[in-house]
C-alpha positions as CSV (number, residue, x, y, z in Angstrom):
1,M,303.8,-54.2,-185.6
2,N,300.7,-52.7,-184.1
3,C,297.2,-54.1,-184.5
4,M,296.0,-51.6,-187.1
5,R,299.0,-52.2,-189.4
6,L,298.4,-55.9,-189.1
7,L,294.8,-55.6,-190.1
8,T,295.7,-53.3,-193.0
9,L,298.1,-55.9,-194.4
10,L,295.6,-58.7,-193.9
11,A,293.0,-56.7,-195.8
12,L,295.3,-56.4,-198.8
13,V,295.7,-60.2,-198.8
14,S,292.1,-61.3,-198.0
15,P,289.1,-59.4,-196.6
16,M,288.0,-62.6,-194.9
17,A,291.3,-62.7,-193.0
18,V,290.3,-59.4,-191.4
19,V,287.0,-60.9,-190.2
20,A,288.9,-63.9,-188.8
21,A,291.3,-61.6,-186.9
22,L,288.7,-59.6,-185.2
23,P,287.8,-60.6,-181.6
24,A,284.7,-62.9,-181.3
25,Q,281.6,-61.2,-179.9
26,T,279.4,-63.1,-177.5
27,V,275.8,-63.0,-178.5
28,P,273.4,-63.3,-175.6
29,P,271.2,-66.4,-175.8
30,T,267.6,-65.7,-176.8
31,T,265.1,-67.2,-174.4
32,V,262.3,-68.7,-176.4
33,P,259.1,-69.1,-174.4
34,A,257.5,-72.5,-174.4
35,P,254.6,-72.6,-176.9
36,V,251.2,-72.5,-175.3
37,V,249.3,-75.7,-176.0
38,E,245.6,-75.2,-176.2
39,A,243.3,-77.9,-174.9
40,P,239.8,-76.5,-174.2
41,L,238.7,-79.9,-172.8
42,L,241.1,-79.3,-169.9
43,G,239.9,-75.8,-169.2
44,K,237.6,-76.6,-166.2
45,V,238.3,-80.0,-164.7
46,V,236.4,-81.4,-161.7
47,V,237.7,-84.4,-159.8
48,I,235.2,-86.5,-157.8
49,G,235.7,-89.7,-155.9
50,S,236.3,-91.6,-152.7
51,E,239.1,-93.0,-150.6
52,L,241.7,-93.6,-153.2
53,S,241.3,-90.1,-154.8
54,L,241.2,-88.4,-151.4
55,G,244.9,-89.3,-150.7
56,A,244.5,-89.1,-146.9
57,G,248.0,-90.5,-146.3
58,W,249.8,-88.3,-148.8
59,A,250.1,-85.4,-146.4
60,A,252.8,-87.3,-144.6
61,E,254.8,-87.4,-147.8
62,V,254.3,-83.7,-148.8
63,G,253.9,-82.0,-145.5
64,A,250.5,-80.7,-146.4
65,T,247.1,-82.0,-147.5
66,V,247.0,-83.1,-151.1
67,S,244.7,-85.2,-153.2
68,L,244.2,-86.5,-156.8
69,A,242.9,-83.1,-157.7
70,D,246.2,-81.6,-156.9
71,V,248.0,-84.2,-159.0
72,V,245.7,-83.3,-161.9
73,E,246.2,-79.6,-161.3
74,Q,250.0,-79.9,-161.5
75,G,249.8,-82.3,-164.5
76,V,247.9,-80.0,-166.8
77,L,250.1,-77.6,-168.8
78,A,247.4,-76.1,-171.1
79,P,245.6,-72.9,-169.8
80,H,243.0,-73.9,-167.3
81,Q,241.0,-72.8,-164.3
82,A,242.0,-74.3,-160.9
83,V,240.9,-77.9,-160.7
84,V,237.9,-78.4,-158.4
85,Q,237.4,-81.4,-156.2
86,H,234.5,-83.2,-154.5
87,L,236.0,-86.1,-152.6
88,D,234.8,-88.1,-149.6
89,T,236.3,-90.7,-147.3
90,L,234.9,-94.2,-147.4
91,A,234.9,-94.7,-143.6
92,G,231.3,-94.8,-142.2
93,R,229.8,-93.3,-145.4
94,D,227.6,-94.5,-148.3
95,V,229.8,-94.1,-151.4
96,L,226.8,-94.1,-153.7
97,A,225.0,-91.3,-151.8
98,D,228.3,-89.3,-151.8
99,L,228.7,-89.9,-155.6
100,E,225.1,-88.7,-156.3
101,R,225.8,-85.5,-154.2
102,Q,229.1,-85.0,-155.8
103,A,227.5,-85.3,-159.3
104,R,224.9,-82.6,-158.4
105,L,227.6,-80.2,-157.1
106,T,229.8,-80.9,-160.1
107,K,227.0,-80.1,-162.6
108,E,226.7,-76.6,-161.0
109,H,230.4,-75.9,-162.0
110,K,229.6,-76.6,-165.7
111,P,232.9,-78.5,-166.1
112,T,234.6,-79.2,-169.4
113,L,235.8,-82.6,-168.0
114,V,235.0,-84.8,-165.0
115,V,237.6,-87.3,-163.6
116,A,236.2,-90.1,-161.5
117,L,238.7,-92.9,-161.1
118,D,237.6,-94.8,-158.0
119,S,233.9,-94.2,-157.3
120,L,232.5,-96.9,-159.5
121,A,234.8,-99.5,-158.0
122,L,233.6,-98.7,-154.5
123,V,229.8,-98.1,-154.8
124,T,229.3,-101.9,-154.9
125,Y,231.4,-102.6,-151.9
126,D,229.4,-104.6,-149.3
127,A,226.4,-104.3,-151.6
128,G,225.7,-108.0,-152.1
129,E,222.9,-108.7,-154.6
130,A,222.1,-105.0,-154.8
131,A,225.4,-104.3,-156.5
132,P,223.9,-104.0,-160.1
133,E,221.2,-101.6,-158.9
134,R,223.7,-99.4,-157.1
135,F,226.0,-99.5,-160.0
136,D,223.3,-98.4,-162.4
137,R,222.3,-95.5,-160.1
138,A,226.0,-94.4,-160.0
139,L,226.2,-94.4,-163.8
140,R,222.9,-92.4,-164.1
141,A,224.3,-89.8,-161.7
142,L,227.5,-89.5,-163.7
143,K,225.7,-89.2,-167.0
144,G,223.4,-86.5,-165.5
145,I,226.4,-84.2,-165.1
146,G,226.3,-83.6,-168.8
147,A,230.0,-83.3,-169.3
148,P,232.8,-85.5,-170.8
149,L,233.9,-88.2,-168.3
150,V,237.1,-90.1,-167.5
151,L,236.0,-93.1,-165.6
152,G,238.2,-95.7,-163.9
153,D,237.5,-99.3,-164.7
154,L,236.9,-101.9,-162.0
155,P,240.0,-103.4,-160.3
156,D,239.6,-106.9,-158.9
157,W,240.9,-106.5,-155.3
158,R,239.8,-110.0,-154.0
159,T,243.3,-111.6,-154.1
160,L,245.0,-108.6,-152.6
161,A,242.3,-108.4,-149.8
162,T,243.0,-112.0,-148.8
163,R,246.8,-111.6,-149.0
164,S,247.1,-109.1,-146.3
165,E,245.5,-109.1,-142.8
166,R,245.8,-105.3,-142.8
167,S,243.7,-104.8,-145.9
168,W,241.3,-101.9,-145.6
169,L,238.8,-103.9,-147.8
170,Q,237.3,-107.2,-146.7
171,A,237.4,-109.9,-149.4
172,S,233.9,-111.1,-148.3
173,K,232.4,-107.7,-149.0
174,L,233.8,-107.4,-152.5
175,P,231.8,-108.5,-155.6
176,S,232.1,-112.2,-156.6
177,V,233.8,-113.2,-159.8
178,A,230.4,-113.5,-161.6
179,M,229.3,-110.1,-160.2
180,Q,232.5,-108.5,-161.3
181,V,232.0,-109.8,-164.9
182,N,228.4,-108.4,-164.8
183,L,229.5,-105.0,-163.6
184,T,232.3,-104.7,-166.1
185,A,229.9,-105.5,-168.9
186,R,227.5,-102.8,-167.7
187,L,230.4,-100.3,-167.6
188,T,231.6,-101.2,-171.1
189,A,228.1,-100.9,-172.5
190,F,227.6,-97.5,-170.7
191,A,230.9,-96.2,-172.3
192,A,229.8,-97.4,-175.7
193,D,226.3,-95.9,-175.5
194,T,227.2,-92.6,-173.8
195,K,228.9,-89.7,-175.6
196,D,232.3,-88.5,-174.4
197,V,233.2,-91.3,-172.0
198,V,236.8,-92.4,-171.7
199,L,237.5,-95.6,-169.7
200,A,240.8,-95.4,-167.9
201,P,242.5,-98.8,-167.3
202,V,243.3,-98.1,-163.6
203,A,242.8,-101.8,-162.8
204,R,246.2,-102.3,-164.5
205,L,247.9,-100.5,-161.6
206,W,246.6,-103.0,-159.0
207,S,247.3,-105.9,-161.4
208,H,251.0,-105.0,-161.4
209,L,250.9,-104.6,-157.6
210,E,249.3,-108.0,-157.1
211,R,251.8,-109.8,-159.3
212,D,254.8,-107.7,-158.2
213,E,255.5,-106.8,-161.8
214,P,257.3,-103.6,-163.0
215,L,255.0,-101.0,-164.4
216,R,256.0,-99.0,-167.5
217,L,254.0,-96.0,-168.6
218,R,254.8,-93.1,-170.9
219,G,258.6,-93.3,-170.3
220,N,258.2,-94.0,-166.6
221,L,259.3,-97.3,-165.0
222,W,258.4,-98.5,-161.6
223,G,260.5,-101.6,-161.1
224,R,259.9,-104.2,-158.4
225,A,262.0,-102.3,-155.9
226,W,259.9,-99.2,-156.4
227,L,256.4,-100.8,-156.2
228,P,256.2,-100.1,-152.4
229,D,256.3,-96.4,-153.4
230,L,253.0,-96.9,-155.2
231,A,251.0,-98.4,-152.4
232,G,251.1,-99.3,-148.8
233,A,251.8,-102.7,-147.3
234,D,248.4,-104.0,-148.3
235,R,249.1,-103.0,-151.9
236,Q,245.6,-101.4,-152.0
237,M,245.8,-98.0,-150.4
238,L,247.8,-95.8,-152.7
239,R,250.7,-93.6,-151.8
240,L,251.4,-90.3,-153.6
241,D,253.4,-92.0,-156.4
242,G,250.5,-94.5,-156.8
243,G,248.1,-91.5,-157.2
244,I,250.4,-90.1,-159.8
245,A,250.5,-93.4,-161.6
246,L,246.7,-93.6,-161.4
247,W,246.3,-90.2,-163.0
248,L,248.9,-91.0,-165.7
249,L,247.0,-94.1,-166.7
250,A,243.9,-92.0,-167.0
251,A,245.7,-89.3,-168.9
252,D,247.2,-91.8,-171.3
253,A,243.7,-93.1,-172.1
254,L,242.4,-89.6,-172.5
255,V,245.0,-88.5,-175.1
256,T,244.7,-91.9,-176.9
257,Q,240.9,-91.8,-177.2
258,R,240.4,-88.1,-177.8
259,R,242.2,-86.1,-180.6
260,D,241.3,-82.8,-178.9
261,V,243.8,-83.4,-176.0
262,P,247.4,-83.3,-177.3
263,A,250.0,-85.1,-175.3
264,A,252.0,-81.8,-175.0
265,A,249.2,-80.4,-172.8
266,L,250.1,-82.7,-170.0
267,V,253.1,-83.6,-167.8
268,W,254.2,-87.2,-168.3
269,D,257.4,-87.5,-166.2
270,A,256.2,-88.9,-162.9
271,R,259.2,-87.5,-161.0
272,E,258.6,-84.0,-162.4
273,L,254.9,-84.3,-161.5
274,R,255.8,-85.3,-158.0
275,R,258.2,-82.3,-157.7
276,R,255.5,-80.0,-158.9
277,V,253.0,-81.3,-156.4
278,Y,255.5,-81.0,-153.6
279,E,256.5,-77.4,-154.6
280,S,252.8,-76.4,-154.8
281,R,252.6,-76.9,-151.0
282,A,255.6,-74.8,-150.0
283,K,253.5,-72.1,-148.3
284,E,251.5,-74.6,-146.4
285,R,254.7,-76.3,-145.1
286,A,256.1,-73.0,-144.1
287,A,253.0,-72.1,-142.2
288,Q,252.9,-75.4,-140.4
289,A,256.5,-75.1,-139.4
290,Q,255.9,-71.6,-138.0
291,L,252.8,-72.9,-136.1
292,E,254.9,-75.7,-134.6
293,L,257.6,-73.3,-133.6
294,D,255.1,-71.0,-131.9
295,Q,253.7,-73.9,-130.0
296,Q,257.1,-74.9,-128.8
297,R,257.8,-71.4,-127.5
298,G,254.5,-71.3,-125.6
299,P,252.6,-68.1,-124.8
300,Q,254.7,-65.0,-125.0
301,R,254.8,-62.7,-121.9
302,P,254.1,-59.0,-122.5
303,P,257.2,-56.7,-122.2
304,P,257.7,-55.1,-118.8
305,P,256.4,-51.5,-118.4
306,P,258.8,-48.6,-118.8
307,P,260.2,-47.1,-115.5
308,P,258.2,-44.1,-114.2
309,S,259.4,-40.7,-115.1
310,P,260.6,-38.1,-112.5
311,E,257.3,-36.3,-112.7
312,E,255.5,-39.6,-112.2
313,L,257.6,-40.3,-109.1
314,R,256.9,-36.8,-107.6
315,R,253.2,-37.3,-108.2
316,L,253.2,-40.7,-106.5
317,K,255.1,-39.2,-103.6
318,R,252.5,-36.4,-103.1
319,E,249.6,-39.0,-103.3
320,K,251.3,-41.1,-100.6
321,Q,251.8,-38.0,-98.4
322,E,248.2,-37.1,-98.8
323,R,247.0,-40.6,-97.8
324,D,249.3,-40.5,-94.8
325,G,247.7,-37.1,-93.7
326,S,251.0,-35.2,-93.7
327,G,249.6,-32.8,-96.3
328,G,253.0,-32.5,-97.8
329,R,254.5,-30.8,-94.5
330,E,257.7,-32.0,-93.0
């Protein structure tokens, strides 16, 4: 019995049987684009800061220069302009003078959001009794930008500084306990009195590092075995994963305190964020690899000249005869 006769008989019994007997058709899957999450506050972000935001040691992990600004850039999913950075090293510089200059430059960009997570913690380093005055100057500079701010709170690094001989900060130059309380109160009052200021609990990161406690944040878990991935041996200078954790602490505070920044506008998976930062430097790594290869090869010799043509050989012969005085005679 052929297929057509079978279908005819099935149709007499039940039309649905005919449908069941027909071969299944494969429907190609429909690719639904991810919805665009709008967050105007993230449209033009500027990152300013000092040593911890600069990420000088992160190049060894990525194979190219990266900073906290690159972490923020890869962590924002909402439409935005490229994140701008104004960052300076701590070595041999005045952090306060750098911050005031960074604030002036940042104001020219007319940013929608300014991220400053480590400047305030470092402007009072080695300041002694002048710490409150320097701190107030830093706050005035930040307020003068005239844009919403995400400011890091003040970590207490004294215990970590005394625990490691390789500490990049000297415990004797850090604010005393009483001074730390004074500065924290000034920062809290500034955030309460100034419009559009979000305080990010970045001190929480170093608190976990100091006590060797696991850090949980937005679905991420850095257990005790993973804490060395966050910071170096002194538990102060951050590695790339520490910079990512630093930003996620700030981002969590941002979406918690502001309704105009939906959580869907940001990347929360720390591993995915690290992957995105790494992939963003693919061209730089390729260029560096090519440069190293060229250096190993050394300078390239030019190719040898082509052999002379028969006409050129005859001309050279005549010139030689003329120089010898034979005049071309045998």
